C-alpha positions as CSV (number, residue, x, y, z in Angstrom):
1,M,-31.7,122.5,-31.5
2,V,-30.1,122.0,-35.0
3,F,-26.6,123.4,-35.6
4,N,-25.8,124.0,-39.2
5,K,-22.3,124.5,-40.7
6,S,-21.9,125.7,-44.2
7,I,-19.1,124.3,-46.4
8,L,-18.1,125.7,-49.8
9,I,-16.2,123.3,-52.0
10,L,-14.4,124.7,-55.0
11,E,-13.3,121.6,-56.9
12,D,-13.8,120.5,-60.5
13,N,-12.8,116.9,-60.4
14,L,-16.0,114.9,-59.9
15,H,-14.1,111.8,-58.6
16,V,-12.4,113.9,-55.9
17,L,-15.8,115.5,-55.1
18,S,-17.5,112.2,-54.7
19,V,-14.9,110.9,-52.2
20,L,-14.9,114.2,-50.3
21,L,-18.7,114.2,-50.1
22,E,-18.8,110.6,-48.9
23,K,-16.3,111.5,-46.1
24,L,-18.3,114.6,-45.2
25,Y,-21.4,112.5,-45.0
26,K,-19.7,110.2,-42.5
27,L,-18.5,113.2,-40.5
28,E,-22.1,114.7,-40.4
29,S,-23.5,111.4,-39.0
30,D,-20.8,111.4,-36.3
31,Q,-21.3,114.8,-34.7
32,S,-24.0,117.3,-33.9
33,N,-23.8,119.7,-36.8
34,E,-25.9,119.4,-40.0
35,L,-23.7,120.2,-43.0
36,S,-24.9,122.5,-45.8
37,I,-22.7,122.0,-48.8
38,M,-22.3,124.2,-51.9
39,V,-20.1,123.0,-54.7
40,L,-18.9,125.2,-57.5
41,T,-16.9,123.8,-60.4
42,N,-15.7,126.9,-62.2
43,S,-14.3,130.4,-61.4
44,D,-17.1,132.3,-63.1
45,Q,-19.6,130.7,-60.6
46,V,-17.3,131.9,-57.8
47,V,-17.4,135.5,-59.1
48,T,-21.2,135.5,-59.7
49,F,-22.4,133.6,-56.7
50,I,-19.8,134.3,-54.0
51,N,-17.7,137.4,-54.7
52,N,-20.6,139.5,-55.9
53,N,-22.9,138.4,-53.1
54,S,-22.6,140.5,-49.9
55,N,-24.5,137.8,-48.0
56,A,-22.1,135.0,-48.8
57,Y,-21.0,133.2,-45.6
58,F,-19.3,129.9,-45.1
59,D,-17.9,128.2,-42.0
60,V,-15.4,126.2,-44.1
61,I,-14.0,126.7,-47.7
62,I,-12.3,123.9,-49.5
63,L,-10.2,125.6,-52.2
64,D,-8.6,123.9,-55.2
65,R,-6.9,126.1,-57.7
66,D,-7.6,125.0,-61.3
67,C,-11.2,124.9,-62.6
68,K,-13.1,123.5,-65.6
69,L,-12.7,126.8,-67.5
70,N,-8.8,126.5,-67.3
71,K,-8.9,129.4,-64.9
72,S,-8.3,129.7,-61.2
73,F,-10.6,129.3,-58.2
74,H,-8.1,131.7,-56.5
75,V,-10.3,134.5,-57.8
76,L,-12.3,133.8,-54.6
77,D,-12.3,136.8,-52.2
78,I,-10.9,134.8,-49.3
79,E,-9.9,137.9,-47.4
80,K,-13.5,139.0,-47.3
81,L,-14.8,135.5,-46.3
82,G,-12.0,134.7,-43.8
83,V,-8.7,133.1,-44.5
84,D,-9.0,131.1,-41.3
85,K,-11.8,129.1,-42.9
86,V,-9.9,128.1,-46.0
87,I,-8.3,124.7,-46.6
88,S,-6.1,124.8,-49.8
89,I,-6.2,121.5,-51.7
90,S,-4.2,121.8,-54.9
91,T,-2.1,119.0,-56.3
92,V,0.5,121.7,-57.2
93,P,2.6,122.8,-54.2
94,E,3.2,126.3,-55.7
95,Y,-0.6,126.9,-55.9
96,N,-0.9,126.0,-52.2
97,D,2.0,128.4,-51.5
98,A,0.1,131.1,-53.3
99,A,-2.9,130.5,-50.9
100,I,-0.5,130.6,-48.0
101,K,0.8,134.0,-49.2
102,R,-2.8,135.3,-48.9
103,G,-3.0,134.1,-45.3
104,V,-4.3,130.6,-45.6
105,D,-2.7,128.3,-42.9
106,K,-4.5,125.0,-43.7
107,V,-3.1,123.0,-46.6
108,V,-3.7,119.4,-47.7
109,L,-1.7,118.5,-50.8
110,K,-4.1,116.7,-53.1
111,D,-2.9,113.2,-53.9
112,L,-4.9,111.7,-56.8
113,Q,-3.2,108.4,-56.3
114,N,-4.5,108.2,-52.7
115,I,-7.8,110.0,-52.9
116,D,-9.2,108.3,-49.8
117,D,-6.3,109.3,-47.6
118,F,-6.4,112.8,-49.0
119,A,-10.1,113.2,-48.4
120,E,-9.7,111.9,-44.8
121,K,-7.1,114.6,-44.2
122,V,-9.3,117.3,-45.6
123,V,-12.3,116.1,-43.5
124,T,-10.0,116.2,-40.4
125,E,-9.3,119.8,-41.2
126,V,-13.0,120.5,-41.6
127,E,-13.7,119.0,-38.3
128,R,-11.0,121.1,-36.6
129,I,-12.7,124.1,-37.9
130,I,-16.3,123.2,-37.1
131,N,-15.7,121.2,-33.9
132,P,-12.4,122.3,-32.4
133,S,-13.2,121.4,-28.8
134,R,-14.5,117.9,-29.7
135,L,-11.4,117.1,-31.7
136,Q,-9.1,118.5,-29.1
137,K,-10.8,116.3,-26.5
138,Y,-10.3,113.3,-28.8
139,F,-6.6,114.0,-29.3
140,N,-6.0,114.5,-25.6
141,L,-7.5,111.1,-24.9
142,V,-5.4,109.5,-27.6
143,E,-2.0,111.0,-26.7
């Protein structure tokens, strides 16, 4: 049986995206879920393809704030999709705080100087969402 987890990535920096996708590829090969990834790079796409789509569903949402149109990815209707699925990843703490005020409880401050470390932290949060029991088992063995 194939288990599929869908991940929405709202990020406009292609370098950050490439590192995140590489780390997600490694995650996919190390666990039982197939990952279906959707990437959007501007807020107009979010409104058209996500907010206006009653069938939109994602297991995980990786949410930056600024987009290529000099607008905000925070137009995303996270309340409808589930705040528990969202990982806020802005480089600006105030933008992550704005997501927290909307109910988001997972934040990874984007560090453009250490993109690999940043991406590892994001993927750890992704795994906590899609495989909570597996990760808990791992941490219990380590501690």
